[in-house]
N, CA, C and O atoms as CSV, one atom per row, in Angstrom:
chain,resi,resn,atom,element,x,y,z
A,1,MET,N,N,-22.061,-1.314,-17.730
A,1,MET,CA,C,-22.901,-0.311,-17.498
A,1,MET,C,C,-22.607,1.136,-17.615
A,1,MET,O,O,-23.457,2.026,-17.644
A,2,VAL,N,N,-20.876,1.340,-17.701
A,2,VAL,CA,C,-20.619,2.472,-18.078
A,2,VAL,C,C,-20.873,2.629,-19.559
A,2,VAL,O,O,-21.130,3.778,-19.916
A,3,ARG,N,N,-20.849,1.717,-20.462
A,3,ARG,CA,C,-21.123,2.001,-22.005
A,3,ARG,C,C,-22.547,2.441,-22.017
A,3,ARG,O,O,-22.763,3.144,-23.004
A,4,ASP,N,N,-23.393,2.300,-21.404
A,4,ASP,CA,C,-24.951,2.284,-21.238
A,4,ASP,C,C,-24.747,3.901,-20.808
A,4,ASP,O,O,-25.190,4.842,-21.466
A,5,TYR,N,N,-24.109,3.993,-19.771
A,5,TYR,CA,C,-24.603,5.462,-19.007
A,5,TYR,C,C,-23.999,6.571,-19.474
A,5,TYR,O,O,-24.214,7.736,-19.141
A,6,SER,N,N,-22.793,5.911,-20.716
A,6,SER,CA,C,-22.160,7.844,-21.343
A,6,SER,C,C,-22.831,8.339,-21.980
A,6,SER,O,O,-22.717,9.545,-22.199
A,7,SER,N,N,-23.712,7.653,-22.478
A,7,SER,CA,C,-24.254,8.564,-23.371
A,7,SER,C,C,-25.302,9.617,-22.825
A,7,SER,O,O,-25.735,10.581,-23.455
A,8,TYR,N,N,-25.617,9.262,-21.580
A,8,TYR,CA,C,-26.458,10.385,-20.585
A,8,TYR,C,C,-26.091,11.754,-20.587
A,8,TYR,O,O,-26.837,12.725,-20.712
A,9,PRO,N,N,-25.034,11.733,-20.456
A,9,PRO,CA,C,-24.390,13.283,-19.860
A,9,PRO,C,C,-24.371,14.298,-21.228
A,9,PRO,O,O,-24.577,15.510,-21.293
A,10,CYS,N,N,-24.043,13.323,-22.286
A,10,CYS,CA,C,-24.176,13.957,-24.017
A,10,CYS,C,C,-25.241,14.170,-24.294
A,10,CYS,O,O,-25.394,15.155,-25.016
A,11,TYR,N,N,-26.221,13.561,-23.974
A,11,TYR,CA,C,-27.364,13.726,-24.600
A,11,TYR,C,C,-28.463,14.801,-23.762
A,11,TYR,O,O,-29.380,15.456,-24.259
A,12,ARG,N,N,-28.053,14.737,-22.413
A,12,ARG,CA,C,-28.948,15.961,-21.779
A,12,ARG,C,C,-28.007,17.223,-21.647
A,12,ARG,O,O,-28.392,18.111,-20.887
A,13,SER,N,N,-27.019,17.357,-22.198
A,13,SER,CA,C,-26.245,18.667,-22.288
A,13,SER,C,C,-26.212,19.287,-23.626
A,13,SER,O,O,-26.212,20.514,-23.728
A,14,SER,N,N,-26.178,18.375,-24.845
A,14,SER,CA,C,-25.957,18.391,-25.845
A,14,SER,C,C,-26.741,19.874,-26.336
A,14,SER,O,O,-26.161,20.612,-27.133
A,15,ALA,N,N,-28.023,20.213,-25.819
A,15,ALA,CA,C,-28.693,21.560,-26.331
A,15,ALA,C,C,-28.217,22.888,-25.668
A,15,ALA,O,O,-28.444,23.988,-26.173
A,16,TRP,N,N,-27.494,22.691,-24.419
A,16,TRP,CA,C,-26.941,24.243,-23.708
A,16,TRP,C,C,-25.395,24.109,-23.548
A,16,TRP,O,O,-24.787,23.088,-23.229
A,17,PRO,N,N,-24.813,25.488,-23.867
A,17,PRO,CA,C,-23.513,25.702,-23.901
A,17,PRO,C,C,-22.816,25.590,-22.424
A,17,PRO,O,O,-23.441,26.006,-21.448
A,18,ILE,N,N,-21.670,25.091,-22.292
A,18,ILE,CA,C,-21.013,25.066,-21.070
A,18,ILE,C,C,-20.044,26.320,-21.533
A,18,ILE,O,O,-19.344,26.378,-22.544
A,19,LYS,N,N,-20.244,27.495,-20.299
A,19,LYS,CA,C,-19.386,28.806,-20.409
A,19,LYS,C,C,-18.229,28.540,-19.283
A,19,LYS,O,O,-18.130,27.805,-18.301
A,20,GLN,N,N,-17.361,29.565,-19.964
A,20,GLN,CA,C,-16.262,29.938,-19.066
A,20,GLN,C,C,-16.800,31.118,-18.172
A,20,GLN,O,O,-17.365,32.174,-18.454
A,21,GLY,N,N,-16.263,30.319,-16.543
A,21,GLY,CA,C,-16.624,30.938,-15.539
A,21,GLY,C,C,-17.740,30.943,-14.969
A,21,GLY,O,O,-17.835,31.469,-13.861
A,22,ASP,N,N,-18.990,30.283,-15.672
A,22,ASP,CA,C,-20.219,30.080,-15.208
A,22,ASP,C,C,-20.388,28.874,-14.598
A,22,ASP,O,O,-20.273,27.893,-15.333
A,23,LYS,N,N,-20.640,28.680,-13.405
A,23,LYS,CA,C,-20.584,26.817,-12.737
A,23,LYS,C,C,-22.097,26.696,-13.049
A,23,LYS,O,O,-22.449,25.516,-13.062
A,24,SER,N,N,-23.078,27.565,-13.299
A,24,SER,CA,C,-24.368,27.405,-13.440
A,24,SER,C,C,-24.393,26.106,-14.469
A,24,SER,O,O,-25.126,25.142,-14.247
A,25,THR,N,N,-23.742,26.161,-15.320
A,25,THR,CA,C,-23.286,25.567,-16.865
A,25,THR,C,C,-22.387,24.139,-16.790
A,25,THR,O,O,-22.069,23.562,-17.831
A,26,PHE,N,N,-22.098,23.746,-15.776
A,26,PHE,CA,C,-21.424,22.700,-15.192
A,26,PHE,C,C,-22.438,21.793,-15.339
A,26,PHE,O,O,-23.416,22.024,-14.627
A,27,ARG,N,N,-22.523,20.520,-16.272
A,27,ARG,CA,C,-23.373,19.474,-16.468
A,27,ARG,C,C,-23.161,18.185,-15.597
A,27,ARG,O,O,-22.137,17.524,-15.774
A,28,ARG,N,N,-23.665,17.978,-15.091
A,28,ARG,CA,C,-23.418,16.148,-14.236
A,28,ARG,C,C,-24.946,15.360,-14.190
A,28,ARG,O,O,-26.046,15.838,-13.912
A,29,TRP,N,N,-24.589,14.046,-14.552
A,29,TRP,CA,C,-25.375,12.970,-14.707
A,29,TRP,C,C,-24.547,12.212,-13.541
A,29,TRP,O,O,-23.321,12.322,-13.536
A,30,ALA,N,N,-25.292,11.345,-12.424
A,30,ALA,CA,C,-25.053,10.597,-11.796
A,30,ALA,C,C,-26.660,9.523,-11.329
A,30,ALA,O,O,-27.887,9.619,-11.336
A,31,THR,N,N,-25.626,8.604,-10.991
A,31,THR,CA,C,-26.800,7.661,-10.606
A,31,THR,C,C,-26.100,6.347,-9.653
A,31,THR,O,O,-24.953,6.476,-9.226
A,32,MET,N,N,-26.755,5.323,-9.425
A,32,MET,CA,C,-26.281,4.454,-8.349
A,32,MET,C,C,-27.013,3.324,-8.828
A,32,MET,O,O,-28.237,3.267,-8.952
A,33,THR,N,N,-26.027,2.262,-9.136
A,33,THR,CA,C,-26.621,0.915,-9.862
A,33,THR,C,C,-26.181,-0.310,-8.965
A,33,THR,O,O,-24.952,-0.286,-8.892
A,34,ASN,N,N,-26.477,-0.907,-8.566
A,34,ASN,CA,C,-26.386,-2.260,-7.280
A,34,ASN,C,C,-24.957,-1.838,-6.543
A,34,ASN,O,O,-23.863,-2.375,-6.714
A,35,ASN,N,N,-25.286,-0.702,-5.659
A,35,ASN,CA,C,-24.424,-0.078,-4.692
A,35,ASN,C,C,-23.020,0.196,-5.443
A,35,ASN,O,O,-21.944,-0.074,-4.909
A,36,VAL,N,N,-23.127,0.729,-6.664
A,36,VAL,CA,C,-21.853,1.197,-7.393
A,36,VAL,C,C,-22.336,2.532,-7.852
A,36,VAL,O,O,-23.363,2.424,-8.521
A,37,PRO,N,N,-21.861,3.910,-7.681
A,37,PRO,CA,C,-21.857,5.051,-7.614
A,37,PRO,C,C,-21.406,5.440,-9.439
A,37,PRO,O,O,-20.272,5.133,-9.806
A,38,TYR,N,N,-22.019,5.860,-10.075
A,38,TYR,CA,C,-21.172,6.471,-11.752
A,38,TYR,C,C,-21.708,7.878,-11.654
A,38,TYR,O,O,-22.864,8.133,-11.316
A,39,GLN,N,N,-20.909,8.662,-11.931
A,39,GLN,CA,C,-20.857,10.323,-12.100
A,39,GLN,C,C,-19.827,10.315,-13.238
A,39,GLN,O,O,-18.770,9.715,-13.434
A,40,PHE,N,N,-20.791,11.513,-14.130
A,40,PHE,CA,C,-20.458,11.726,-15.303
A,40,PHE,C,C,-20.191,13.076,-15.454
A,40,PHE,O,O,-21.360,13.446,-15.564
A,41,ASN,N,N,-19.447,14.241,-15.554
A,41,ASN,CA,C,-19.365,15.738,-15.462
A,41,ASN,C,C,-18.535,15.989,-16.689
A,41,ASN,O,O,-17.545,15.402,-17.127
A,42,ILE,N,N,-19.243,17.065,-17.138
A,42,ILE,CA,C,-18.964,17.853,-18.394
A,42,ILE,C,C,-18.709,19.401,-18.033
A,42,ILE,O,O,-19.678,20.089,-17.714
A,43,TYR,N,N,-17.288,20.012,-18.084
A,43,TYR,CA,C,-17.497,21.224,-17.174
A,43,TYR,C,C,-16.241,22.262,-17.777
A,43,TYR,O,O,-15.155,21.716,-17.968
A,44,TRP,N,N,-16.343,23.523,-18.035
A,44,TRP,CA,C,-14.969,24.233,-18.402
A,44,TRP,C,C,-13.815,24.269,-17.405
A,44,TRP,O,O,-13.949,24.753,-16.281
A,45,LYS,N,N,-12.550,23.681,-17.906
A,45,LYS,CA,C,-11.406,23.427,-17.122
A,45,LYS,C,C,-11.323,25.186,-16.718
A,45,LYS,O,O,-11.557,26.161,-17.432
A,46,HIS,N,N,-10.945,25.110,-15.464
A,46,HIS,CA,C,-11.020,26.475,-14.657
A,46,HIS,C,C,-9.737,27.511,-15.116
A,46,HIS,O,O,-8.613,27.040,-14.941
A,47,GLY,N,N,-9.808,28.603,-15.570
A,47,GLY,CA,C,-8.669,29.089,-15.937
A,47,GLY,C,C,-8.185,28.796,-17.537
A,47,GLY,O,O,-7.275,29.489,-17.991
A,48,CYS,N,N,-8.759,27.846,-18.301
A,48,CYS,CA,C,-8.937,27.981,-19.848
A,48,CYS,C,C,-9.410,29.165,-20.182
A,48,CYS,O,O,-10.377,29.765,-19.714
A,49,VAL,N,N,-8.323,29.613,-21.415
A,49,VAL,CA,C,-8.914,30.726,-22.098
A,49,VAL,C,C,-9.045,30.006,-23.709
A,49,VAL,O,O,-8.143,29.271,-24.112
A,50,SER,N,N,-9.753,30.182,-24.203
A,50,SER,CA,C,-10.425,29.851,-25.599
A,50,SER,C,C,-9.639,30.794,-26.471
A,50,SER,O,O,-9.113,31.801,-25.995
A,51,GLU,N,N,-9.565,30.505,-27.622
A,51,GLU,CA,C,-9.166,31.526,-29.056
A,51,GLU,C,C,-10.506,31.932,-29.630
A,51,GLU,O,O,-10.752,32.829,-30.437
A,52,GLY,N,N,-11.483,30.900,-28.918
A,52,GLY,CA,C,-12.860,31.190,-29.713
A,52,GLY,C,C,-13.826,31.837,-28.806
A,52,GLY,O,O,-13.625,32.719,-27.971
A,53,PRO,N,N,-14.900,31.235,-29.127
A,53,PRO,CA,C,-16.012,31.780,-27.876
A,53,PRO,C,C,-15.285,31.257,-26.832
A,53,PRO,O,O,-14.279,30.548,-26.825
A,54,ASP,N,N,-16.073,31.802,-25.801
A,54,ASP,CA,C,-15.999,31.662,-24.239
A,54,ASP,C,C,-17.200,30.405,-23.918
A,54,ASP,O,O,-17.382,30.289,-22.706
A,55,GLU,N,N,-17.831,29.694,-24.548
A,55,GLU,CA,C,-18.448,28.776,-24.572
A,55,GLU,C,C,-18.572,27.659,-25.627
A,55,GLU,O,O,-18.607,27.927,-26.828
A,56,ALA,N,N,-18.651,26.158,-25.061
A,56,ALA,CA,C,-18.614,25.222,-26.346
A,56,ALA,C,C,-19.947,24.361,-25.673
A,56,ALA,O,O,-20.512,24.523,-24.591
A,57,TYR,N,N,-20.197,23.402,-26.752
A,57,TYR,CA,C,-21.193,22.359,-26.519
A,57,TYR,C,C,-20.341,21.161,-26.251
A,57,TYR,O,O,-19.138,21.086,-26.501
A,58,SER,N,N,-21.096,20.221,-25.711
A,58,SER,CA,C,-20.080,19.091,-25.442
A,58,SER,C,C,-20.038,18.066,-26.345
A,58,SER,O,O,-19.342,17.059,-26.209
A,59,THR,N,N,-21.191,18.432,-27.801
A,59,THR,CA,C,-20.954,17.493,-28.606
A,59,THR,C,C,-20.255,18.235,-29.819
A,59,THR,O,O,-20.227,17.650,-30.901
A,60,ASP,N,N,-19.581,19.730,-29.674
A,60,ASP,CA,C,-18.731,20.364,-30.526
A,60,ASP,C,C,-17.778,21.336,-29.374
A,60,ASP,O,O,-18.022,22.529,-29.195
A,61,PRO,N,N,-16.595,20.540,-28.602
A,61,PRO,CA,C,-15.813,21.417,-27.839
A,61,PRO,C,C,-14.995,22.301,-28.712
A,61,PRO,O,O,-14.668,23.422,-28.323
A,62,LEU,N,N,-14.670,21.860,-29.822
A,62,LEU,CA,C,-13.773,22.774,-30.095
A,62,LEU,C,C,-14.524,24.185,-31.355
A,62,LEU,O,O,-13.881,25.150,-31.769
A,63,ASN,N,N,-15.689,23.925,-31.626
A,63,ASN,CA,C,-16.747,25.089,-31.680
A,63,ASN,C,C,-16.447,25.260,-33.220
A,63,ASN,O,O,-16.245,26.330,-33.794
A,64,SER,N,N,-16.460,23.828,-33.853
A,64,SER,CA,C,-15.820,23.424,-35.413
A,64,SER,C,C,-17.232,23.552,-36.173
A,64,SER,O,O,-17.075,23.515,-37.393
A,65,GLY,N,N,-18.683,23.703,-35.734
A,65,GLY,CA,C,-20.054,24.031,-36.251
A,65,GLY,C,C,-20.287,22.768,-36.792
A,65,GLY,O,O,-21.024,22.618,-37.767
A,66,LYS,N,N,-19.616,21.686,-36.136
A,66,LYS,CA,C,-20.237,20.300,-36.792
A,66,LYS,C,C,-20.240,19.571,-35.525
A,66,LYS,O,O,-19.265,18.899,-35.187
A,67,PRO,N,N,-21.461,19.689,-34.696
A,67,PRO,CA,C,-21.969,18.802,-33.569
A,67,PRO,C,C,-21.462,17.557,-34.037
A,67,PRO,O,O,-21.404,17.386,-35.255
A,68,ASP,N,N,-21.027,16.521,-33.140
A,68,ASP,CA,C,-20.884,15.255,-33.109
A,68,ASP,C,C,-21.253,14.520,-31.711
A,68,ASP,O,O,-20.629,14.584,-30.652
A,69,TYR,N,N,-22.572,13.723,-32.036
A,69,TYR,CA,C,-22.871,13.280,-30.318
A,69,TYR,C,C,-21.980,12.276,-30.037
A,69,TYR,O,O,-21.560,12.161,-28.885
A,70,LYS,N,N,-21.473,11.210,-31.281
A,70,LYS,CA,C,-20.508,10.592,-30.924
A,70,LYS,C,C,-19.413,10.588,-30.371
A,70,LYS,O,O,-18.963,9.662,-29.697
A,71,LEU,N,N,-18.774,11.842,-30.657
A,71,LEU,CA,C,-17.283,12.415,-30.051
A,71,LEU,C,C,-17.628,12.361,-28.547
A,71,LEU,O,O,-16.903,11.599,-27.907
A,72,CYS,N,N,-18.837,13.182,-27.667
A,72,CYS,CA,C,-18.968,13.211,-27.015
A,72,CYS,C,C,-19.294,11.593,-26.080
A,72,CYS,O,O,-18.703,11.259,-25.053
A,73,TYR,N,N,-20.109,10.993,-26.612
A,73,TYR,CA,C,-20.265,9.758,-26.338
A,73,TYR,C,C,-19.209,8.685,-26.163
A,73,TYR,O,O,-19.261,7.815,-25.294
A,74,ASP,N,N,-18.168,8.834,-27.135
A,74,ASP,CA,C,-16.893,8.119,-27.189
A,74,ASP,C,C,-16.020,8.727,-25.956
A,74,ASP,O,O,-15.609,7.818,-25.234
A,75,THR,N,N,-15.688,9.832,-25.591
A,75,THR,CA,C,-15.082,10.529,-24.680
A,75,THR,C,C,-15.261,9.832,-23.540
A,75,THR,O,O,-14.484,9.176,-22.846
A,76,MET,N,N,-16.791,10.162,-23.432
A,76,MET,CA,C,-17.275,9.967,-21.800
A,76,MET,C,C,-16.851,8.351,-21.600
A,76,MET,O,O,-16.364,7.966,-20.537
A,77,ARG,N,N,-17.101,7.392,-22.801
A,77,ARG,CA,C,-16.700,6.039,-22.524
A,77,ARG,C,C,-15.297,5.961,-22.537
A,77,ARG,O,O,-15.026,5.532,-21.416
A,78,ASP,N,N,-14.584,6.074,-22.957
A,78,ASP,CA,C,-13.148,6.040,-22.942
A,78,ASP,C,C,-12.727,6.365,-21.845
A,78,ASP,O,O,-11.922,5.591,-21.325
A,79,ASN,N,N,-13.098,7.568,-21.130
A,79,ASN,CA,C,-12.412,8.079,-20.048
A,79,ASN,C,C,-12.489,6.816,-18.809
A,79,ASN,O,O,-11.691,6.875,-17.873
A,80,TYR,N,N,-13.423,5.779,-18.883
A,80,TYR,CA,C,-13.620,4.692,-18.274
A,80,TYR,C,C,-12.708,3.203,-19.015
A,80,TYR,O,O,-11.913,2.521,-18.370
A,81,ARG,N,N,-12.945,3.050,-19.953
A,81,ARG,CA,C,-11.825,2.018,-21.079
A,81,ARG,C,C,-10.394,2.496,-20.944
A,81,ARG,O,O,-9.530,1.637,-20.767
A,82,LYS,N,N,-10.043,3.790,-21.009
A,82,LYS,CA,C,-8.731,4.018,-21.102
A,82,LYS,C,C,-8.278,4.209,-20.016
A,82,LYS,O,O,-7.561,5.209,-20.051
A,83,CYS,N,N,-8.325,3.710,-18.930
A,83,CYS,CA,C,-8.053,4.533,-17.524
A,83,CYS,C,C,-7.073,3.605,-16.971
A,83,CYS,O,O,-7.176,2.401,-17.207
A,84,ASN,N,N,-5.985,4.148,-16.143
A,84,ASN,CA,C,-4.980,3.063,-15.980
A,84,ASN,C,C,-4.990,2.875,-14.302
A,84,ASN,O,O,-3.946,2.718,-13.669
A,85,ASN,N,N,-6.255,2.911,-13.711
A,85,ASN,CA,C,-6.414,3.081,-12.150
A,85,ASN,C,C,-7.903,2.121,-12.035
A,85,ASN,O,O,-8.987,2.340,-11.494
A,86,GLY,N,N,-7.516,1.309,-12.594
A,86,GLY,CA,C,-8.937,0.330,-12.322
A,86,GLY,C,C,-10.611,0.917,-12.386
A,86,GLY,O,O,-11.590,0.434,-11.817
A,87,GLY,N,N,-10.550,1.911,-13.128
A,87,GLY,CA,C,-12.030,2.116,-13.594
A,87,GLY,C,C,-12.345,3.272,-12.493
A,87,GLY,O,O,-13.446,3.806,-12.626
A,88,VAL,N,N,-11.724,3.619,-11.682
A,88,VAL,CA,C,-11.757,4.648,-10.951
A,88,VAL,C,C,-12.488,5.746,-11.146
A,88,VAL,O,O,-13.652,5.945,-10.797
A,89,SER,N,N,-11.648,6.554,-11.805
A,89,SER,CA,C,-12.022,7.949,-12.446
A,89,SER,C,C,-11.399,8.017,-13.294
A,89,SER,O,O,-10.607,7.090,-13.466
A,90,GLY,N,N,-11.419,9.039,-14.184
A,90,GLY,CA,C,-10.569,9.492,-15.499
A,90,GLY,C,C,-11.485,10.385,-15.886
A,90,GLY,O,O,-12.683,10.396,-15.603
A,91,ASN,N,N,-10.506,11.583,-16.941
A,91,ASN,CA,C,-10.961,12.510,-17.762
A,91,ASN,C,C,-10.146,13.040,-18.759
A,91,ASN,O,O,-8.921,13.124,-18.681
A,92,ILE,N,N,-10.876,13.419,-19.753
A,92,ILE,CA,C,-10.189,14.026,-21.063
A,92,ILE,C,C,-10.646,15.243,-21.515
A,92,ILE,O,O,-11.789,15.451,-21.923
A,93,GLN,N,N,-9.698,16.096,-21.438
A,93,GLN,CA,C,-9.774,17.560,-22.292
A,93,GLN,C,C,-9.641,17.365,-23.487
A,93,GLN,O,O,-8.884,16.530,-23.981
A,94,ILE,N,N,-10.698,18.463,-24.351
A,94,ILE,CA,C,-10.736,18.522,-25.626
A,94,ILE,C,C,-11.392,20.281,-25.580
A,94,ILE,O,O,-12.478,20.632,-25.119
A,95,GLY,N,N,-10.163,21.289,-26.314
A,95,GLY,CA,C,-10.389,22.635,-25.930
A,95,GLY,C,C,-10.434,22.823,-24.436
A,95,GLY,O,O,-9.732,22.164,-23.669
A,96,CYS,N,N,-11.392,23.864,-24.007
A,96,CYS,CA,C,-11.765,24.028,-22.869
A,96,CYS,C,C,-12.716,22.783,-21.629
A,96,CYS,O,O,-12.809,22.552,-20.424
A,97,LEU,N,N,-13.052,22.475,-22.468
A,97,LEU,CA,C,-14.075,21.267,-21.992
A,97,LEU,C,C,-13.273,20.019,-21.361
A,97,LEU,O,O,-12.299,19.559,-21.957
A,98,VAL,N,N,-13.718,19.488,-20.131
A,98,VAL,CA,C,-13.538,18.410,-19.763
A,98,VAL,C,C,-14.546,17.502,-19.604
A,98,VAL,O,O,-15.661,17.918,-19.288
A,99,TYR,N,N,-14.349,16.323,-19.769
A,99,TYR,CA,C,-14.977,14.943,-19.698
A,99,TYR,C,C,-14.727,14.130,-18.424
A,99,TYR,O,O,-13.761,13.378,-18.294
A,100,GLU,N,N,-15.466,14.291,-17.695
A,100,GLU,CA,C,-14.924,13.105,-16.457
A,100,GLU,C,C,-16.006,12.133,-16.103
A,100,GLU,O,O,-17.237,12.140,-16.120
A,101,PHE,N,N,-15.101,11.334,-15.791
A,101,PHE,CA,C,-15.995,9.863,-15.003
A,101,PHE,C,C,-15.371,9.691,-13.422
A,101,PHE,O,O,-14.240,9.448,-13.001
A,102,LYS,N,N,-16.531,9.911,-12.841
A,102,LYS,CA,C,-15.893,8.843,-11.338
A,102,LYS,C,C,-16.433,7.853,-10.941
A,102,LYS,O,O,-17.565,7.741,-11.412
A,103,ALA,N,N,-16.101,6.946,-10.178
A,103,ALA,CA,C,-16.879,6.101,-9.715
A,103,ALA,C,C,-17.015,6.192,-7.941
A,103,ALA,O,O,-16.606,5.450,-7.047
A,104,GLN,N,N,-17.730,7.370,-7.939
A,104,GLN,CA,C,-18.233,8.042,-6.405
A,104,GLN,C,C,-19.611,8.607,-6.526
A,104,GLN,O,O,-20.231,8.978,-7.522
A,105,ALA,N,N,-19.910,8.582,-5.346
A,105,ALA,CA,C,-20.881,9.410,-5.446
A,105,ALA,C,C,-21.277,11.029,-5.231
A,105,ALA,O,O,-20.611,11.438,-4.280
A,106,VAL,N,N,-22.099,12.059,-5.763
A,106,VAL,CA,C,-21.678,13.095,-5.283
A,106,VAL,C,C,-21.562,13.515,-4.387
A,106,VAL,O,O,-22.547,13.438,-3.652
A,107,GLN,N,N,-20.544,14.101,-3.936
A,107,GLN,CA,C,-20.437,14.731,-2.477
A,107,GLN,C,C,-21.425,16.055,-2.206
A,107,GLN,O,O,-21.418,16.616,-1.110
């Protein structure tokens, strides 16, 4: 499931930038399958200051000018694949963007 679901937050957030200090740009995709919650979040790390723009896209977190959908997808999937806590949660930060997976319902 995680492999399939990992693409959704990237696809749904790729057209809008995530901005420093703007909670309205926090991106979340969540679902429940077979009573198992899946929550994927992409957000600007609180307190993080970028050397470049104060916004970034989920497909181009370092503002390279070369959006890469696969980077976002692989990062979201790796939160689960490379975790060391039984697949409960994980996050990876690239630049100031945090890509997060949680096996819990949205609070």
